Biotite code that builds the C-alpha atoms (Angstrom):
import biotite.structure as struc

atoms = struc.array([
    struc.Atom([-8.740, 20.879, 2.908], chain_id="A", res_id=1, res_name="MET", atom_name="CA", element="C"),
    struc.Atom([-8.623, 19.540, -0.652], chain_id="A", res_id=2, res_name="VAL", atom_name="CA", element="C"),
    struc.Atom([-5.561, 17.702, -1.932], chain_id="A", res_id=3, res_name="VAL", atom_name="CA", element="C"),
    struc.Atom([-4.977, 17.335, -5.669], chain_id="A", res_id=4, res_name="VAL", atom_name="CA", element="C"),
    struc.Atom([-2.131, 15.334, -7.061], chain_id="A", res_id=5, res_name="GLY", atom_name="CA", element="C"),
    struc.Atom([-0.623, 11.940, -7.028], chain_id="A", res_id=6, res_name="GLY", atom_name="CA", element="C"),
    struc.Atom([2.274, 9.843, -5.943], chain_id="A", res_id=7, res_name="TYR", atom_name="CA", element="C"),
    struc.Atom([5.662, 11.163, -6.950], chain_id="A", res_id=8, res_name="GLY", atom_name="CA", element="C"),
    struc.Atom([4.536, 14.769, -7.362], chain_id="A", res_id=9, res_name="GLU", atom_name="CA", element="C"),
    struc.Atom([5.611, 15.880, -3.876], chain_id="A", res_id=10, res_name="ASP", atom_name="CA", element="C"),
    struc.Atom([1.891, 16.006, -3.086], chain_id="A", res_id=11, res_name="GLU", atom_name="CA", element="C"),
    struc.Atom([1.574, 12.410, -1.909], chain_id="A", res_id=12, res_name="ASP", atom_name="CA", element="C"),
    struc.Atom([2.232, 13.208, 1.747], chain_id="A", res_id=13, res_name="ARG", atom_name="CA", element="C"),
    struc.Atom([-0.399, 14.961, 3.826], chain_id="A", res_id=14, res_name="ILE", atom_name="CA", element="C"),
    struc.Atom([-1.056, 15.462, 7.516], chain_id="A", res_id=15, res_name="LEU", atom_name="CA", element="C"),
    struc.Atom([-4.486, 14.069, 8.354], chain_id="A", res_id=16, res_name="LEU", atom_name="CA", element="C"),
    struc.Atom([-5.279, 16.055, 11.467], chain_id="A", res_id=17, res_name="PHE", atom_name="CA", element="C"),
    struc.Atom([-8.205, 17.773, 9.709], chain_id="A", res_id=18, res_name="TRP", atom_name="CA", element="C"),
    struc.Atom([-10.951, 16.360, 7.444], chain_id="A", res_id=19, res_name="PRO", atom_name="CA", element="C"),
    struc.Atom([-9.444, 16.176, 3.981], chain_id="A", res_id=20, res_name="THR", atom_name="CA", element="C"),
    struc.Atom([-10.904, 15.610, 0.512], chain_id="A", res_id=21, res_name="THR", atom_name="CA", element="C"),
    struc.Atom([-8.534, 13.980, -1.958], chain_id="A", res_id=22, res_name="ILE", atom_name="CA", element="C"),
    struc.Atom([-9.335, 14.852, -5.567], chain_id="A", res_id=23, res_name="VAL", atom_name="CA", element="C"),
    struc.Atom([-8.433, 12.942, -8.728], chain_id="A", res_id=24, res_name="HIS", atom_name="CA", element="C"),
    struc.Atom([-7.984, 15.377, -11.649], chain_id="A", res_id=25, res_name="PRO", atom_name="CA", element="C"),
    struc.Atom([-9.932, 14.322, -14.745], chain_id="A", res_id=26, res_name="MET", atom_name="CA", element="C"),
    struc.Atom([-7.251, 15.179, -17.285], chain_id="A", res_id=27, res_name="ASP", atom_name="CA", element="C"),
    struc.Atom([-5.864, 13.217, -20.228], chain_id="A", res_id=28, res_name="SER", atom_name="CA", element="C"),
    struc.Atom([-3.614, 11.226, -17.862], chain_id="A", res_id=29, res_name="ASP", atom_name="CA", element="C"),
    struc.Atom([-6.625, 9.881, -15.949], chain_id="A", res_id=30, res_name="SER", atom_name="CA", element="C"),
    struc.Atom([-7.866, 6.356, -16.733], chain_id="A", res_id=31, res_name="PRO", atom_name="CA", element="C"),
    struc.Atom([-11.388, 7.818, -16.288], chain_id="A", res_id=32, res_name="LEU", atom_name="CA", element="C"),
    struc.Atom([-10.880, 10.622, -18.836], chain_id="A", res_id=33, res_name="TYR", atom_name="CA", element="C"),
    struc.Atom([-12.966, 8.923, -21.554], chain_id="A", res_id=34, res_name="GLU", atom_name="CA", element="C"),
    struc.Atom([-15.830, 7.891, -19.212], chain_id="A", res_id=35, res_name="MET", atom_name="CA", element="C"),
    struc.Atom([-19.197, 9.622, -19.226], chain_id="A", res_id=36, res_name="SER", atom_name="CA", element="C"),
    struc.Atom([-21.734, 9.290, -16.410], chain_id="A", res_id=37, res_name="ALA", atom_name="CA", element="C"),
    struc.Atom([-23.504, 6.579, -18.394], chain_id="A", res_id=38, res_name="ASN", atom_name="CA", element="C"),
    struc.Atom([-20.223, 4.736, -19.103], chain_id="A", res_id=39, res_name="ASP", atom_name="CA", element="C"),
    struc.Atom([-19.373, 4.763, -15.404], chain_id="A", res_id=40, res_name="LEU", atom_name="CA", element="C"),
    struc.Atom([-22.688, 3.204, -14.394], chain_id="A", res_id=41, res_name="MET", atom_name="CA", element="C"),
    struc.Atom([-22.216, 0.393, -16.959], chain_id="A", res_id=42, res_name="LYS", atom_name="CA", element="C"),
    struc.Atom([-18.533, -0.179, -16.181], chain_id="A", res_id=43, res_name="ALA", atom_name="CA", element="C"),
    struc.Atom([-17.263, -3.285, -14.489], chain_id="A", res_id=44, res_name="LYS", atom_name="CA", element="C"),
    struc.Atom([-14.654, -1.640, -12.317], chain_id="A", res_id=45, res_name="LEU", atom_name="CA", element="C"),
    struc.Atom([-13.699, -1.086, -8.733], chain_id="A", res_id=46, res_name="GLU", atom_name="CA", element="C"),
    struc.Atom([-11.753, 1.928, -7.482], chain_id="A", res_id=47, res_name="VAL", atom_name="CA", element="C"),
    struc.Atom([-9.328, 0.858, -4.772], chain_id="A", res_id=48, res_name="MET", atom_name="CA", element="C"),
    struc.Atom([-8.159, 3.437, -2.219], chain_id="A", res_id=49, res_name="VAL", atom_name="CA", element="C"),
    struc.Atom([-5.235, 2.680, 0.068], chain_id="A", res_id=50, res_name="VAL", atom_name="CA", element="C"),
    struc.Atom([-3.900, 5.154, 2.600], chain_id="A", res_id=51, res_name="MET", atom_name="CA", element="C"),
    struc.Atom([-0.806, 4.380, 4.597], chain_id="A", res_id=52, res_name="GLU", atom_name="CA", element="C"),
    struc.Atom([0.717, 6.486, 7.291], chain_id="A", res_id=53, res_name="GLY", atom_name="CA", element="C"),
    struc.Atom([2.803, 6.645, 10.403], chain_id="A", res_id=54, res_name="VAL", atom_name="CA", element="C"),
    struc.Atom([1.279, 7.280, 13.822], chain_id="A", res_id=55, res_name="VAL", atom_name="CA", element="C"),
    struc.Atom([3.464, 10.131, 15.005], chain_id="A", res_id=56, res_name="GLU", atom_name="CA", element="C"),
    struc.Atom([3.329, 9.285, 18.710], chain_id="A", res_id=57, res_name="SER", atom_name="CA", element="C"),
    struc.Atom([4.407, 5.640, 18.242], chain_id="A", res_id=58, res_name="THR", atom_name="CA", element="C"),
    struc.Atom([6.178, 5.563, 14.883], chain_id="A", res_id=59, res_name="GLY", atom_name="CA", element="C"),
    struc.Atom([3.984, 2.592, 13.910], chain_id="A", res_id=60, res_name="MET", atom_name="CA", element="C"),
    struc.Atom([2.774, 2.231, 10.332], chain_id="A", res_id=61, res_name="THR", atom_name="CA", element="C"),
    struc.Atom([-0.980, 2.002, 9.819], chain_id="A", res_id=62, res_name="THR", atom_name="CA", element="C"),
    struc.Atom([-3.023, 1.381, 6.698], chain_id="A", res_id=63, res_name="GLN", atom_name="CA", element="C"),
    struc.Atom([-6.638, 1.963, 5.695], chain_id="A", res_id=64, res_name="ALA", atom_name="CA", element="C"),
    struc.Atom([-8.135, 0.348, 2.596], chain_id="A", res_id=65, res_name="ARG", atom_name="CA", element="C"),
    struc.Atom([-11.499, 0.629, 0.929], chain_id="A", res_id=66, res_name="THR", atom_name="CA", element="C"),
    struc.Atom([-12.982, 0.319, -2.534], chain_id="A", res_id=67, res_name="SER", atom_name="CA", element="C"),
    struc.Atom([-15.859, 1.787, -4.503], chain_id="A", res_id=68, res_name="TYR", atom_name="CA", element="C"),
    struc.Atom([-18.089, 0.195, -7.123], chain_id="A", res_id=69, res_name="LEU", atom_name="CA", element="C"),
    struc.Atom([-19.726, 2.355, -9.830], chain_id="A", res_id=70, res_name="PRO", atom_name="CA", element="C"),
    struc.Atom([-23.007, 2.376, -7.864], chain_id="A", res_id=71, res_name="SER", atom_name="CA", element="C"),
    struc.Atom([-21.140, 3.960, -4.921], chain_id="A", res_id=72, res_name="GLU", atom_name="CA", element="C"),
    struc.Atom([-19.672, 6.816, -6.972], chain_id="A", res_id=73, res_name="ILE", atom_name="CA", element="C"),
    struc.Atom([-21.886, 9.921, -7.111], chain_id="A", res_id=74, res_name="PHE", atom_name="CA", element="C"),
    struc.Atom([-21.383, 11.743, -10.418], chain_id="A", res_id=75, res_name="TRP", atom_name="CA", element="C"),
    struc.Atom([-21.808, 15.490, -10.029], chain_id="A", res_id=76, res_name="GLY", atom_name="CA", element="C"),
    struc.Atom([-21.694, 15.582, -6.227], chain_id="A", res_id=77, res_name="HIS", atom_name="CA", element="C"),
    struc.Atom([-19.431, 17.294, -3.717], chain_id="A", res_id=78, res_name="ARG", atom_name="CA", element="C"),
    struc.Atom([-18.900, 16.707, -0.035], chain_id="A", res_id=79, res_name="PHE", atom_name="CA", element="C"),
    struc.Atom([-20.403, 19.114, 2.477], chain_id="A", res_id=80, res_name="HIS", atom_name="CA", element="C"),
    struc.Atom([-17.977, 21.197, 4.489], chain_id="A", res_id=81, res_name="ASN", atom_name="CA", element="C"),
    struc.Atom([-17.634, 19.410, 7.821], chain_id="A", res_id=82, res_name="THR", atom_name="CA", element="C"),
    struc.Atom([-15.715, 22.116, 9.640], chain_id="A", res_id=83, res_name="THR", atom_name="CA", element="C"),
    struc.Atom([-16.748, 25.392, 11.203], chain_id="A", res_id=84, res_name="SER", atom_name="CA", element="C"),
    struc.Atom([-15.165, 28.014, 13.413], chain_id="A", res_id=85, res_name="TYR", atom_name="CA", element="C"),
    struc.Atom([-16.831, 29.334, 16.553], chain_id="A", res_id=86, res_name="LYS", atom_name="CA", element="C"),
    struc.Atom([-15.491, 32.865, 16.940], chain_id="A", res_id=87, res_name="SER", atom_name="CA", element="C"),
    struc.Atom([-17.017, 33.291, 20.416], chain_id="A", res_id=88, res_name="ASP", atom_name="CA", element="C"),
    struc.Atom([-14.964, 30.380, 21.805], chain_id="A", res_id=89, res_name="SER", atom_name="CA", element="C"),
    struc.Atom([-12.112, 30.376, 19.289], chain_id="A", res_id=90, res_name="GLY", atom_name="CA", element="C"),
    struc.Atom([-12.637, 26.673, 18.547], chain_id="A", res_id=91, res_name="HIS", atom_name="CA", element="C"),
    struc.Atom([-12.756, 24.797, 15.270], chain_id="A", res_id=92, res_name="HIS", atom_name="CA", element="C"),
    struc.Atom([-15.491, 22.160, 15.149], chain_id="A", res_id=93, res_name="LEU", atom_name="CA", element="C"),
    struc.Atom([-15.880, 19.071, 12.977], chain_id="A", res_id=94, res_name="VAL", atom_name="CA", element="C"),
    struc.Atom([-19.460, 17.917, 12.337], chain_id="A", res_id=95, res_name="ASP", atom_name="CA", element="C"),
    struc.Atom([-19.111, 14.160, 11.826], chain_id="A", res_id=96, res_name="PHE", atom_name="CA", element="C"),
    struc.Atom([-22.827, 13.925, 10.924], chain_id="A", res_id=97, res_name="ASP", atom_name="CA", element="C"),
    struc.Atom([-21.811, 15.512, 7.602], chain_id="A", res_id=98, res_name="LEU", atom_name="CA", element="C"),
    struc.Atom([-18.808, 13.232, 7.055], chain_id="A", res_id=99, res_name="PHE", atom_name="CA", element="C"),
    struc.Atom([-20.424, 11.222, 4.228], chain_id="A", res_id=100, res_name="HIS", atom_name="CA", element="C"),
    struc.Atom([-22.972, 13.868, 3.169], chain_id="A", res_id=101, res_name="ALA", atom_name="CA", element="C"),
    struc.Atom([-22.865, 15.146, -0.412], chain_id="A", res_id=102, res_name="THR", atom_name="CA", element="C"),
    struc.Atom([-24.817, 17.664, -2.448], chain_id="A", res_id=103, res_name="PHE", atom_name="CA", element="C"),
    struc.Atom([-25.379, 17.809, -6.217], chain_id="A", res_id=104, res_name="PRO", atom_name="CA", element="C"),
    struc.Atom([-23.539, 20.346, -8.342], chain_id="A", res_id=105, res_name="VAL", atom_name="CA", element="C"),
    struc.Atom([-24.102, 21.192, -11.986], chain_id="A", res_id=106, res_name="GLU", atom_name="CA", element="C"),
    struc.Atom([-21.876, 18.738, -13.863], chain_id="A", res_id=107, res_name="THR", atom_name="CA", element="C"),
    struc.Atom([-21.919, 17.715, -17.528], chain_id="A", res_id=108, res_name="PRO", atom_name="CA", element="C"),
    struc.Atom([-22.860, 14.073, -18.083], chain_id="A", res_id=109, res_name="LEU", atom_name="CA", element="C"),
    struc.Atom([-20.320, 13.677, -20.896], chain_id="A", res_id=110, res_name="CYS", atom_name="CA", element="C"),
    struc.Atom([-16.748, 12.480, -20.419], chain_id="A", res_id=111, res_name="SER", atom_name="CA", element="C"),
    struc.Atom([-13.960, 14.915, -19.551], chain_id="A", res_id=112, res_name="ALA", atom_name="CA", element="C"),
    struc.Atom([-12.503, 14.085, -22.972], chain_id="A", res_id=113, res_name="SER", atom_name="CA", element="C"),
    struc.Atom([-15.740, 15.105, -24.744], chain_id="A", res_id=114, res_name="ASP", atom_name="CA", element="C"),
    struc.Atom([-15.960, 18.249, -22.613], chain_id="A", res_id=115, res_name="LEU", atom_name="CA", element="C"),
    struc.Atom([-12.385, 19.230, -23.505], chain_id="A", res_id=116, res_name="ASP", atom_name="CA", element="C"),
    struc.Atom([-13.179, 18.592, -27.184], chain_id="A", res_id=117, res_name="HIS", atom_name="CA", element="C"),
    struc.Atom([-16.312, 20.783, -27.028], chain_id="A", res_id=118, res_name="MET", atom_name="CA", element="C"),
    struc.Atom([-14.356, 23.556, -25.272], chain_id="A", res_id=119, res_name="ARG", atom_name="CA", element="C"),
    struc.Atom([-11.657, 23.370, -27.949], chain_id="A", res_id=120, res_name="HIS", atom_name="CA", element="C"),
    struc.Atom([-14.236, 23.615, -30.753], chain_id="A", res_id=121, res_name="LEU", atom_name="CA", element="C"),
    struc.Atom([-15.866, 26.590, -29.037], chain_id="A", res_id=122, res_name="LYS", atom_name="CA", element="C"),
    struc.Atom([-12.521, 28.365, -28.563], chain_id="A", res_id=123, res_name="SER", atom_name="CA", element="C"),
    struc.Atom([-11.807, 27.857, -32.274], chain_id="A", res_id=124, res_name="GLU", atom_name="CA", element="C"),
    struc.Atom([-15.231, 29.281, -33.146], chain_id="A", res_id=125, res_name="GLY", atom_name="CA", element="C"),
    struc.Atom([-16.352, 26.007, -34.704], chain_id="A", res_id=126, res_name="LEU", atom_name="CA", element="C"),
    struc.Atom([-19.606, 25.626, -32.776], chain_id="A", res_id=127, res_name="THR", atom_name="CA", element="C"),
])
């Protein structure tokens, strides 16, 4: 499952009973919108991720926190699908060996801002 959105958009609450990928849209509202692959590698930043939830069976609040430095962010990569369905047994399986595995995908090295600008020029017939 892929979740796109942010806090306050009615998309900030998810049930984590299945492996989930949370996606940050690279639009003009993103603080990363102007960053290219090269800019990211040179940046002095740290992306903080905090997930908080309630354990349904106990009602207790739990929290998980982690952070990522630019060297830990893989530009132009996606996560492998970790789930499969076995039709003969009717079971869904999660392959935890693939939990952190990524694969490269064709991705421009420019910023999302530059890409939007190039797309606009092309749509206007200016390139």
